[in-house]
C-alpha positions in Angstrom: -81.7 -0.5 -3.5 -78.4 -0.9 -1.8 -75.2 -0.1 -3.6 -72.8 -2.0 -1.3 -72.6 -5.5 -0.1 -73.1 -6.4 3.6 -71.6 -9.4 5.3 -73.1 -10.2 8.7 -72.4 -12.7 11.5 -76.1 -12.6 12.0 -79.3 -10.7 11.0 -82.7 -10.5 12.5 -85.8 -8.3 12.5 -88.0 -6.9 15.3 -91.5 -8.0 14.0 -93.2 -9.2 10.8 -90.9 -8.0 8.0 -94.0 -6.7 6.1 -94.9 -4.3 8.9 -93.8 -0.7 8.2 -92.3 -0.3 11.7 -90.2 -3.4 11.4 -86.5 -2.8 12.3 -83.9 -5.0 10.5 -80.7 -5.5 12.5 -77.3 -7.0 11.5 -74.1 -7.5 13.4 -70.5 -8.2 12.2 -67.2 -8.4 14.1 -63.6 -9.0 13.3 -62.3 -12.5 14.0 -60.6 -11.4 17.2 -63.6 -9.3 18.3 -61.8 -6.0 18.7 -63.8 -4.4 16.0 -67.6 -4.6 15.7 -70.3 -3.0 13.7 -74.1 -3.0 14.1 -76.5 -2.1 11.3 -80.1 -1.1 11.3 -82.6 -0.4 8.5 -86.3 0.4 8.4 -88.8 0.6 5.6 -88.4 3.7 3.6 -84.7 4.1 4.4 -82.2 4.7 1.7 -79.4 2.8 3.4 -78.4 0.9 6.5 -77.4 3.0 9.5 -74.0 1.8 10.7 -72.4 2.1 14.1 -68.8 1.0 14.6 -67.0 0.1 17.8 -63.5 -0.8 18.9 -62.8 -2.7 22.1 -59.8 -3.5 24.3 -61.8 -6.4 25.8 -63.0 -8.2 22.6 -66.5 -9.3 21.7 -66.2 -11.9 18.9 -69.7 -12.2 17.6 -71.0 -15.7 17.1 -72.2 -16.9 13.7 -75.9 -17.0 14.6 -78.8 -14.7 14.3 -79.6 -12.2 17.0 -82.7 -12.9 19.1 -85.5 -10.3 19.7 -86.1 -10.6 23.4 -88.1 -8.2 25.6 -88.0 -5.5 22.8 -84.2 -5.7 22.3 -81.8 -7.6 20.0 -79.6 -10.0 22.0 -76.4 -11.2 20.3 -74.3 -14.2 21.5 -70.6 -13.9 21.5 -68.3 -16.8 20.8 -67.0 -16.5 24.3 -70.6 -17.0 25.6 -71.3 -13.5 26.7 -74.1 -11.3 25.4 -74.4 -7.9 23.6 -77.7 -6.1 23.3 -79.0 -3.5 20.9 -82.0 -1.3 21.8 -83.8 -0.2 18.7 -85.8 2.4 20.5 -82.6 4.4 21.4 -80.3 3.0 18.7 -77.8 2.0 21.4 -75.5 -1.0 21.6 -73.7 -2.4 24.7 -71.9 -5.5 25.8 -73.4 -6.8 29.0 -71.2 -7.3 32.1 -73.5 -10.2 33.0 -73.9 -13.1 32.2 -70.2 -13.7 32.4 -68.5 -15.4 29.5 -68.7 -19.2 29.4 -65.2 -19.3 27.8 -63.7 -16.4 29.7 -60.1 -17.5 28.9 -60.6 -18.4 25.3 -57.5 -17.9 23.2 -58.9 -16.1 20.0 -55.7 -16.8 18.1 -55.6 -20.6 18.3 -57.2 -22.5 15.4 -58.5 -25.1 17.7 -59.9 -22.9 20.5 -63.3 -23.7 22.0 -64.7 -20.6 20.3 -64.5 -22.4 17.0 -67.5 -24.5 18.1 -71.0 -23.8 16.7 -73.0 -21.6 19.1 -76.7 -20.8 19.0 -79.1 -18.4 20.9 -82.8 -19.3 21.1 -85.8 -17.7 22.8 -87.9 -20.7 23.8 -91.2 -19.1 24.8 -89.6 -16.7 27.3 -86.5 -18.7 28.2 -83.2 -17.5 26.7 -81.1 -20.6 25.8 -77.6 -20.9 24.4 -76.1 -24.0 22.9 -72.5 -24.8 22.1 -71.5 -27.7 19.9 -67.9 -28.5 19.4 -67.9 -31.6 17.2 -69.6 -34.8 16.5 -67.7 -36.6 19.3 -68.9 -34.2 22.0 -72.4 -33.6 23.4 -73.8 -30.1 23.0 -73.6 -27.9 26.1 -76.9 -26.2 26.9 -77.4 -23.1 29.1 -80.4 -21.3 30.3 -80.2 -17.6 31.3 -81.1 -17.0 34.9 -82.8 -13.6 34.4 -82.8 -12.8 38.1 -79.0 -13.2 38.6 -78.2 -12.6 34.9 -76.0 -15.8 34.8 -75.8 -18.8 32.5 -76.9 -22.1 34.2 -75.9 -25.3 32.5 -78.8 -27.7 32.1 -79.2 -31.4 31.1 -82.9 -31.2 30.5 -85.2 -29.0 28.4 -88.3 -29.8 30.4 -89.9 -31.5 27.5 -88.9 -28.7 25.1 -87.3 -29.1 21.7 -84.7 -26.9 19.9 -84.2 -26.7 16.2 -80.8 -25.2 15.5 -79.2 -23.7 12.5 -76.9 -20.6 12.3 -79.3 -19.0 9.8 -82.3 -19.4 12.0 -83.1 -21.3 15.3 -86.2 -21.7 17.4 -87.6 -23.7 20.3 -90.8 -25.3 21.3 -91.5 -25.4 25.0 -93.4 -28.7 25.0 -94.1 -31.3 22.4 -96.7 -34.0 22.3 -95.9 -37.6 21.5 -92.9 -38.1 23.7 -90.5 -36.4 21.4 -89.3 -33.7 23.9 -85.8 -33.0 25.3 -84.2 -33.1 21.9 -82.0 -30.8 19.9 -82.4 -31.1 16.1 -79.7 -30.1 13.6 -80.1 -29.5 9.8 -78.2 -32.7 9.0 -79.6 -35.9 7.5 -78.6 -39.5 6.9 -78.6 -41.1 3.5 -82.2 -42.3 4.1 -83.2 -38.8 5.1 -83.5 -39.3 8.8 -83.0 -36.0 10.7 -80.2 -35.8 13.2 -80.9 -34.9 16.8 -79.3 -35.1 20.2 -81.5 -36.8 22.9 -80.8 -35.2 26.2 -82.3 -38.1 28.1 -80.1 -40.9 26.5 -77.2 -38.5 26.0 -76.8 -39.7 22.4 -76.9 -38.5 18.9 -79.4 -40.2 16.6 -78.1 -41.0 14.1 -74.4 -40.3 14.7 -73.4 -36.9 13.3 -70.5 -38.5 11.5 -70.8 -38.5 7.7 -74.2 -36.8 7.7 -75.2 -34.4 4.9 -76.5 -30.9 5.2 -78.6 -29.7 2.3 -77.2 -26.6 0.5 -78.6 -23.3 2.0 -81.1 -25.1 4.1 -82.8 -23.6 7.2 
């Protein structure tokens, strides 16, 4: 159907993909965040609709899928700020708030903090962002204070559990059996034990070092 290839930082959809009114949404940005494109497609369309933007204040989009939240697509930047696309008006904007978590990030250094993995999750009405730098550092978890539109760093998920992957992430607000306050990653030990971070013990189990990630897993 499409004659050209598309390379996205993240893709998402507004509802069940089988529904005729479902909107598909994709975002891509240059490495330094000065150039950004948003793409939409609906059933029956011949091609994606593309909008391109150029910024003096960069928005380097993170490698994670946008989140459909309150009828809009929210996108997490590698700096920790948010962009939002409204499918009802086909408009894109970078939000002034919440302020970036890494406001002074140097986009041209190979080891800058923006190289860390970042994820955005809607956990049953709570917008949560997670930043993971490496196996030696604990993940940093933030909840969006919707009243003040600010990120609040937390060390507890209130019994919730996050399942994170840059292709798809989701959260469960509460879990039976005492398995809450955990963050799971798509990595496994040789004996197939899944890796998670326990927010109560502040430890990875098992250690993230030398774990395997199945090819193209979600």
